[in-house]
N, C-alpha and C positions, 0 to 999 in steps of 0.2 A: 504494500500500500504506500509506503514511504517513497519507493522508487517511482510509482505512478504519479504521486503528487509532485515529486521533484521534476519529472519529465513534463507534465502538463504545466506546472508553474513556470518552468524555464521557457517553454514555447510561448505561453501567454504573455509573459512580461516582455519578451523580445518583440512580439507583435504589437504590443502597446507602444513600446519605444519607437518602432519603425513608423507607426501611425503618427506619433507625436512629431517626429522629425519631418515627415512628409507634409504634415499640416503646417508646421513652422516655415518650411521652405516655400510652400504655396501661398503663405499669407504675409510673413514678415518681409520677405525679399521679392515682393511682387511689384515694387516700384511705387506704391501708393503712400509710403510712409517717409517722413523726413529722415528717419534712422534706418532706411532700407538696406544699408550696407553694414550696419554696426548694431550689435546687441551687447550692451555693456551692463544692463541692469534688468531686474525683474519687470519693472513697468514697460520696458521696451517689448518684452514678450507679450505682456497683456495687451498693449496697444496694437500689436500685430494681429490679434484675434478679434478684437471688438469691432473693427470696421466691417468684417464679413459676417459676424454672427449677431451683431447688434450690441449696443452698450451693455444692457442688462444681462443678456444670455452669455456674451463673451466673458464678462467679469465673473459670473457664477461658475461657468465651466472652467475657467482658468483657476479660480479659487479652489474648486473641487479637486482639480489636478494637483495643485500645490499642497493641499491638505493630504491627499493620497500619497504623494511623494514624501512628505514629511513623516507620515505615519510609517511608511516602509523604512525610511531611514531610522526613525526612533525605535522601531521594533527589530528589524533585521540587522542593520549595521551595528548598533550599540550592543545588542544581545550577542552577536557574533564576537565582538571584541571582548565582552565580559566573559563569555564562554571560553575563549582562547586563553585569556589570562588565568582563568580558573584552572584550565587544563595544565598550563605551565607551572602555576604556583601551588596547585594541589588543593585549592579550596572548593567548596560545594558549587556546582554549576548546573543545577537541575531546576527547571522552571516549575516543576511540580512541588518543590520545596518552598516553605514560607521564608520570609526575610530572616526570621529568627533561626531557621535551620541552615540557611546559606547566606549569612550576612555579607561575606566578601563579594559574592556575585552581585547582589543588589546594590552594594555601595559603589562598586565599579560602574555598574549600569547607570546609576544616578549621576555620578561624577562626569561620565561621558556626555550625558544629556545636558548637564549644566554648562560644560565647556562649549558644546555645540551651540546651545542657545545664546550664550554670551558672545560668541563669535558673530552669530547672525545679527544680534542687536547692536554690536559695536561697529560692524563693518557691513552695513546694508548695501552700500554702493559697490561692494566687491564680491557679491554673492555669485555672480556669473563667472568671474575670474577664478574664484575658489572652486566652483564646480568643475570648470575646465581643468584646473590643476589636478583635482581629485580624479577626473577621468583619465588624464594622461598618466598619473601615477598608477592607477588601476591597470591601464593597458601595459605598462612596463612590468608590473609585478605578476600579471596573468601567467606568463610562461613559467615563472618560478613556482607559483601555486600549482599549476597543472603538472609540472614535473614531480613535485613532492606528492601530489595526489596520486599520480600514476605509480610511483615507487611504493607508496603506502598500500595501494590496492593490489599491487603485483606481489609484494613480498610479505606483508604483515597482516593481511586480513585472514580470517578463518578460511580453511581450505574450501568449504562449500560455496563461498561467495568470492573467492580470490580470482583476479583476472588470470585467464589461461588461454593458451592456444590462439586461435583465430580472433577470438574476442579481444585479447590483449593487443594484438597487432592492429585491429580496427580502432580501438580506443587510442592507441599510441599515434596512429596516423591522424585521427581527428584532432587530438590535442596538439600535434605538430602543426597542422594547418591553422588552427586557431591562434597559436603562438606566432606564426609567421605573419598572419594578417594583422594581429594586434601590434606587433613591433613595427611592421611595415607601414601601417596607417599612421602610427604615432610619429615615426621618423619623417614620413612625407609631410605631415601636418606641421611639424616643427621646422622643417626645411622651408615650407611655404611661408610660415610666419617670419622666419629669420630673413628671408629674401624679400619680404614685403609683398608677396603675391597672394597671401591669404587674407581672409576677412579679419576685421578687428576682433 
């Protein structure tokens, strides 16, 4: 069941991301906005949607999207960081446990939320730049994560679910392709930015 949920969730989130990128490309950079070639703040994105959807509908849909993204960040990213630190440091990291049973997990979780909220409040004009930096960092780290995930799955999982034979070759090839695209796209984008050919 967890495998099914992971597969469906992975595909669904990528489809949503693709839809958001296509929508932004078709609205923000359609030539009807003063900032048609530059997106440096959250209002730039919101203003790109409102002329096509209407002021009220555009703001509502954009707000819902921002709330959804914030919830994903608050739940997935921060819990992942808390769980990872718990794994490394050896304290409780189970969501089924109460704060009294796993204080370290919940303390780290709250600290990450506080730091993230503080950054957003203190640097509201740099949120787009921060997001781009996070995406670039993510793209650079993806190959490392995939490598260790593959090694873990190949050598250290229980025998009945360990990667073997053709399956391991297929996963290795897929991970390799993802890594090449990730690093290639990041390198190309940085080159375009450095040479002044890319968008702001």
